[in-house]
C-alpha positions as CSV (number, residue, x, y, z in Angstrom):
1,M,120.8,126.0,107.8
2,K,118.2,128.7,108.6
3,N,116.3,127.8,105.0
4,M,116.2,124.0,105.6
5,E,114.9,124.9,109.1
6,L,112.5,127.8,107.4
7,L,111.3,124.7,104.9
8,N,110.7,122.4,107.7
9,Q,108.5,124.8,109.6
10,I,106.6,125.2,106.6
11,N,106.4,122.1,105.8
12,S,105.3,121.1,109.4
13,I,102.3,123.6,108.7
14,V,101.4,122.2,105.4
15,W,101.2,118.9,106.6
16,G,99.5,119.7,110.3
17,P,96.3,118.3,111.3
18,P,94.4,121.2,108.9
19,L,95.7,119.2,105.5
20,L,95.0,115.9,107.0
21,I,91.5,116.8,108.0
22,L,90.7,117.9,104.8
23,L,92.3,115.1,102.9
24,M,90.8,112.6,105.0
25,G,87.6,114.2,105.4
26,T,86.6,114.9,101.5
27,G,87.9,110.9,101.2
28,L,85.5,110.1,104.0
29,Y,82.7,111.8,102.6
30,L,83.0,110.5,99.0
31,T,83.3,107.3,100.4
32,I,80.0,107.4,101.9
33,R,78.2,109.3,99.0
34,L,79.4,106.6,96.6
35,G,78.5,103.9,98.8
36,L,82.0,102.2,99.5
37,I,82.8,102.5,96.0
38,Q,86.6,101.3,96.5
39,V,85.2,97.8,97.9
40,L,82.2,97.0,96.2
41,R,83.8,98.2,92.9
42,L,86.7,97.3,93.0
43,P,86.9,93.7,91.2
44,K,85.2,95.0,88.1
45,A,87.8,98.3,88.4
46,L,90.6,95.6,88.0
47,K,88.8,93.7,84.9
48,L,88.2,96.8,83.2
49,I,92.2,97.7,83.4
50,F,92.4,95.0,80.6
51,T,88.9,95.0,78.9
52,A,87.7,98.8,78.9
53,P,87.0,99.6,75.2
54,D,88.7,102.6,73.6
55,E,85.9,104.2,71.8
56,G,84.8,107.6,71.4
57,E,86.9,111.0,71.8
58,G,90.1,110.9,73.0
59,D,94.4,110.5,72.1
60,I,95.3,107.5,73.8
61,S,93.7,104.0,75.3
62,S,92.0,103.7,78.7
63,F,95.1,101.4,79.5
64,G,97.2,103.9,78.3
65,A,96.0,106.6,80.2
66,L,96.0,104.3,83.8
67,C,99.6,103.6,82.7
68,T,100.7,107.6,82.3
69,A,99.1,108.0,85.4
70,L,100.8,105.6,87.3
71,A,104.2,106.7,85.6
72,A,103.6,109.8,87.0
73,T,102.6,108.2,90.6
74,V,104.8,105.6,91.2
75,G,107.6,107.3,91.7
76,T,110.6,108.1,94.6
77,G,107.7,107.8,97.2
78,N,107.6,104.2,96.6
79,I,111.2,103.5,97.4
80,V,112.3,106.4,99.7
81,G,109.2,107.9,101.1
82,V,107.9,105.0,102.3
83,A,111.3,103.9,103.9
84,T,111.4,108.0,105.5
85,A,108.1,107.4,106.8
86,V,108.5,104.5,108.5
87,Q,112.0,105.7,109.9
88,M,110.1,109.0,111.1
89,G,107.0,107.6,112.4
90,G,107.6,104.2,113.2
91,P,105.6,100.8,111.4
92,G,102.2,102.8,112.5
93,A,103.2,105.2,109.8
94,L,102.5,102.0,107.2
95,F,98.8,101.6,108.4
96,W,98.1,105.5,108.1
97,M,99.4,105.1,104.5
98,W,96.8,102.2,104.0
99,V,94.1,104.7,105.6
100,A,94.9,107.3,103.2
101,A,95.1,104.8,99.8
102,F,91.6,103.4,100.9
103,F,90.0,106.7,101.2
104,G,92.0,108.1,98.3
105,M,90.7,105.7,96.2
106,A,87.3,107.3,96.2
107,T,88.7,110.8,95.7
108,K,90.7,109.6,92.6
109,Y,87.7,108.2,91.3
110,S,85.6,111.0,91.3
111,E,88.7,113.8,90.5
112,C,89.1,111.2,87.2
113,L,85.1,111.2,86.3
114,L,85.4,114.9,86.7
115,A,88.0,115.1,84.0
116,L,86.2,113.4,81.7
117,R,82.6,114.6,82.3
118,F,84.0,118.4,81.7
119,R,86.8,117.8,79.0
120,G,87.4,119.8,76.1
121,T,89.8,120.3,72.9
122,D,92.6,122.5,73.3
123,A,93.5,125.1,70.2
124,A,96.0,121.9,68.6
125,G,92.4,119.9,68.7
126,Q,94.1,117.4,71.1
127,V,91.9,116.5,73.9
128,A,92.2,118.4,77.3
129,G,91.2,118.1,80.9
130,G,91.6,118.2,84.6
131,P,90.6,120.0,87.8
132,M,91.6,123.0,85.8
133,H,88.7,122.7,83.3
134,Y,85.8,120.9,85.8
135,I,86.3,124.1,87.9
136,E,85.4,126.6,85.8
137,K,83.3,124.3,83.5
138,G,81.5,122.6,86.5
139,M,81.2,125.1,89.3
140,G,81.0,128.0,86.7
141,P,83.1,130.9,85.2
142,K,83.1,132.8,88.7
143,W,85.4,130.0,89.8
144,K,88.0,130.6,86.6
145,P,90.4,132.2,89.1
146,L,90.7,129.0,91.5
147,A,91.1,127.2,87.7
148,I,94.0,129.6,87.0
149,A,95.6,129.0,90.3
150,F,95.7,125.5,90.2
151,A,97.4,125.5,87.1
152,V,99.7,127.9,87.7
153,F,100.5,125.4,91.2
154,G,100.3,122.5,89.1
155,V,103.1,124.0,87.0
156,G,105.1,124.8,89.6
157,V,104.7,121.0,91.3
158,A,106.0,120.0,87.6
159,W,108.9,122.5,87.4
160,F,110.1,122.7,90.9
161,G,108.5,119.8,93.0
162,I,107.4,115.8,92.7
163,G,107.5,116.4,88.9
164,T,111.6,116.8,88.4
165,F,113.8,117.9,91.4
166,A,112.6,115.2,93.6
167,Q,113.0,112.6,90.9
168,V,116.2,113.6,89.3
169,N,118.0,114.3,92.7
170,A,116.6,110.4,93.6
171,I,118.3,109.2,90.0
172,V,121.9,111.2,90.2
173,D,122.1,110.4,94.1
174,S,121.5,106.5,93.4
175,V,123.7,106.3,89.9
176,S,126.3,108.1,91.9
177,L,126.5,106.3,95.3
178,T,126.4,102.8,93.3
179,T,128.1,103.2,90.2
180,G,130.4,106.5,91.3
181,I,129.3,108.2,88.2
182,S,129.0,111.9,87.9
183,P,125.9,113.7,88.2
184,I,126.8,116.0,85.4
185,W,126.9,112.6,83.2
186,T,123.7,111.2,85.1
187,G,121.6,114.7,84.2
188,S,123.1,114.6,80.9
189,V,121.7,111.2,80.0
190,I,118.1,112.0,81.7
191,T,117.8,115.4,79.7
192,I,118.4,114.0,76.5
193,L,115.7,110.6,77.1
194,V,113.4,113.0,78.5
195,A,113.3,115.0,75.2
196,V,113.4,112.4,72.9
197,I,110.1,110.9,74.3
198,T,108.5,114.0,75.6
199,I,108.8,115.8,72.1
200,G,106.7,113.1,70.7
201,G,103.9,114.5,73.0
202,L,101.5,112.7,75.3
203,K,100.9,109.4,72.6
204,S,105.0,108.8,72.6
205,I,104.7,109.2,76.4
206,S,102.1,106.9,76.8
207,K,103.2,104.4,74.4
208,V,106.7,104.2,76.4
209,A,104.8,104.2,79.9
210,E,102.7,101.3,78.3
211,K,105.8,99.5,78.2
212,L,107.9,100.6,81.2
213,V,105.2,100.7,84.2
214,P,104.1,97.3,84.1
215,F,107.6,95.7,84.1
216,M,109.2,98.0,86.5
217,A,106.1,97.1,89.0
218,V,106.1,93.4,88.3
219,F,110.1,93.6,88.6
220,Y,109.8,95.4,91.9
221,V,106.9,93.7,93.4
222,I,109.1,90.3,92.9
223,L,111.9,91.8,94.7
224,C,109.9,92.7,97.5
225,G,108.3,89.4,97.8
226,A,111.5,87.5,97.7
227,I,112.1,89.5,100.7
228,L,108.9,88.6,102.3
229,G,109.1,84.9,101.5
230,A,112.6,84.5,103.1
231,H,111.4,86.1,106.2
232,F,108.0,84.5,106.3
233,D,108.3,83.6,109.6
234,K,108.0,87.1,110.4
235,L,105.7,88.4,108.7
236,P,102.6,87.5,111.2
237,E,105.1,89.6,113.5
238,A,105.6,92.5,111.2
239,I,102.2,93.1,110.6
240,N,100.9,93.2,114.1
241,L,103.7,95.6,114.9
242,V,102.3,97.7,111.9
243,I,99.2,98.0,113.2
244,Q,99.7,98.5,117.1
245,S,101.9,100.9,116.3
246,A,99.4,103.3,114.7
247,F,97.6,103.7,117.8
248,T,100.3,103.7,120.2
249,T,103.3,105.6,121.0
250,T,106.4,103.9,119.7
251,A,109.4,103.6,121.7
252,A,112.8,104.6,120.8
253,T,114.6,101.4,119.7
254,G,118.2,101.0,118.0
255,G,118.7,104.2,115.8
256,F,115.0,105.1,115.8
257,A,113.8,108.2,117.7
258,G,110.7,107.1,118.6
259,A,107.6,108.5,117.2
260,T,104.0,109.4,118.6
261,I,100.6,108.7,117.6
262,M,100.3,112.0,115.6
263,L,103.7,111.7,114.1
264,A,102.6,108.1,112.8
265,I,99.6,109.8,110.9
266,Q,101.5,112.7,109.5
267,S,103.9,110.5,108.0
268,G,101.8,108.3,106.8
269,V,99.5,110.3,105.2
270,A,101.9,112.6,104.2
271,R,104.2,110.2,102.1
272,G,101.1,108.1,101.2
273,I,99.8,111.4,99.4
274,F,103.3,112.4,97.7
275,S,103.1,108.6,96.3
276,N,99.6,108.1,95.1
277,E,98.6,111.8,94.4
278,S,95.3,111.0,95.2
279,G,93.2,114.3,95.9
280,L,96.4,116.0,94.3
281,G,94.5,116.7,90.9
282,S,97.4,115.2,88.7
283,A,95.6,111.9,87.6
284,P,92.5,113.6,86.3
285,I,94.8,115.3,83.6
286,A,96.3,112.0,82.2
287,A,92.2,110.4,82.6
288,A,90.8,113.2,80.2
289,A,92.8,111.9,77.5
290,A,91.3,108.6,77.4
291,Q,89.4,107.2,74.5
292,T,86.3,106.2,75.9
293,K,82.4,107.4,76.5
294,E,82.0,106.5,80.0
295,P,83.5,108.9,82.5
296,V,82.3,106.3,85.1
297,R,84.1,103.4,83.4
298,Q,87.5,105.8,83.4
299,G,87.0,106.6,86.9
300,L,86.8,103.2,88.0
301,V,90.4,102.4,86.1
302,S,92.2,105.4,87.1
303,M,90.9,104.1,91.1
304,T,93.0,101.2,90.6
305,G,96.1,103.5,90.3
306,T,96.1,104.2,94.0
307,F,95.5,100.8,95.0
308,I,98.4,99.4,93.2
309,D,100.3,102.4,93.8
310,T,99.5,102.4,97.6
311,I,97.7,98.9,98.7
312,V,100.1,97.0,96.3
313,I,103.7,98.4,96.2
314,C,104.3,100.8,99.1
315,T,103.0,97.8,101.3
316,L,105.9,95.7,100.0
317,T,108.4,98.6,100.1
318,G,107.0,99.1,104.4
319,L,107.1,95.6,105.1
320,S,110.3,94.7,103.8
321,V,111.7,97.7,105.5
322,V,110.1,97.0,109.0
323,I,110.8,93.1,108.7
324,T,114.5,93.3,108.1
325,G,114.6,95.8,110.9
326,A,116.2,98.4,108.6
327,W,113.8,101.4,110.1
328,Q,116.3,101.0,112.9
329,V,119.2,101.0,111.7
330,E,121.5,104.4,113.0
331,G,123.0,106.0,110.4
332,L,120.9,105.7,107.5
333,E,118.7,107.8,105.6
334,G,115.9,107.8,102.6
335,V,117.2,105.2,100.0
336,Q,119.7,103.8,102.0
337,V,117.2,102.2,104.5
338,T,115.7,100.6,101.4
339,T,119.0,99.2,100.2
340,Y,119.8,98.0,103.8
341,A,116.1,96.3,103.5
342,F,117.3,94.6,100.3
343,Q,121.0,93.8,101.1
344,N,119.8,92.1,104.2
345,G,116.6,91.0,102.9
346,L,117.6,88.9,99.6
347,P,120.3,86.2,99.2
348,F,122.8,88.1,97.5
349,S,126.0,90.2,97.7
350,N,125.4,93.6,98.8
351,Q,126.6,95.2,95.7
352,F,124.2,93.1,93.2
353,C,121.2,94.3,95.7
354,A,122.4,97.9,95.6
355,A,122.4,97.7,91.9
356,V,118.8,96.2,91.4
357,L,117.3,98.9,93.6
358,M,119.3,101.4,91.7
359,I,117.7,99.9,88.5
360,C,114.1,100.4,90.2
361,L,114.6,103.7,91.7
362,V,115.7,105.2,87.9
363,F,112.8,103.6,86.2
364,F,110.7,104.4,88.8
365,A,111.3,108.1,89.1
366,F,112.5,108.4,84.8
367,T,108.8,107.5,84.2
368,T,107.6,110.4,86.9
369,I,109.5,112.7,85.1
370,L,107.6,111.9,81.6
371,G,104.2,111.8,83.2
372,W,104.9,115.3,85.3
373,D,106.3,116.4,81.8
374,Y,102.7,116.1,80.2
375,Y,100.8,117.4,83.5
376,G,102.7,120.6,83.3
377,E,102.6,121.3,79.3
């Protein structure tokens, strides 16, 4: 228990006001300097997803680079993380996720543009880029220790953090809870599938991501859309609650312990960054491999990743949790909150709803493992 208390204390410090100010402040600064690019250039960015020409150096298509980045970002944070944020910080946490994503789009554009601008070729002849490259090439050799530090911490995240442990844990827990299958068997299957795909390198990962990511995203959007459609009369009230709770203390109701404005901000921004990874430096690694001559073009395409991940998918999860009252139910944690929302929001049996959510979670988490395998390498 002492270890958990220590980790929670570290977590509170890491995700405290200094980091929140740094993340949001950087996004605000880039938004101003780039002339509100996430609003004025969003239509063009969305169009480029499907029309950007594949030209110039690179190992994968522009669309493949986006799907690979989305594979890593659309994960447990979209299902479990959003539910946890709303449960801890109240409905207002969803509003602060929107704010973090809005400014994060400018950050994502900037970091992915830099990845293309300063990319190079590794010893194996493959295109390589990302923060560890543009820190050294863009800021100068004297900053190489910082580039090395990013690489070391990046491997740590891929190995112990977002990239593996959190995703595998979510898969085995969900499968075990829904089907009763032993974690040993689930873990073995994951290991074999991941090995088969990643041994083929980035092109293999990209091909799988191009097929899985659009399918799983559309499937999940349809399910959440069905929940909101079934409770359409409550939707205006839910949105109003989200906005009001973002600026006022949320009173304790049901199993909800109440939340201050600061807790709503902290929960929303932290879970939002965990989900869309804007400013984390991961997406630029995939963007650098895109076949394009225009860094700006790929920066715009990459920017849509944050929009799709948070403004679309996380919003649907959050509103589903709020509109069904799942965030107030006592005794529920993590994926159980979203499961409750599905079971009480969709006109199907509880077993069917749980199975459908399990499938979504497995796909989301599995593709995240694939994306972070490439980042770690």
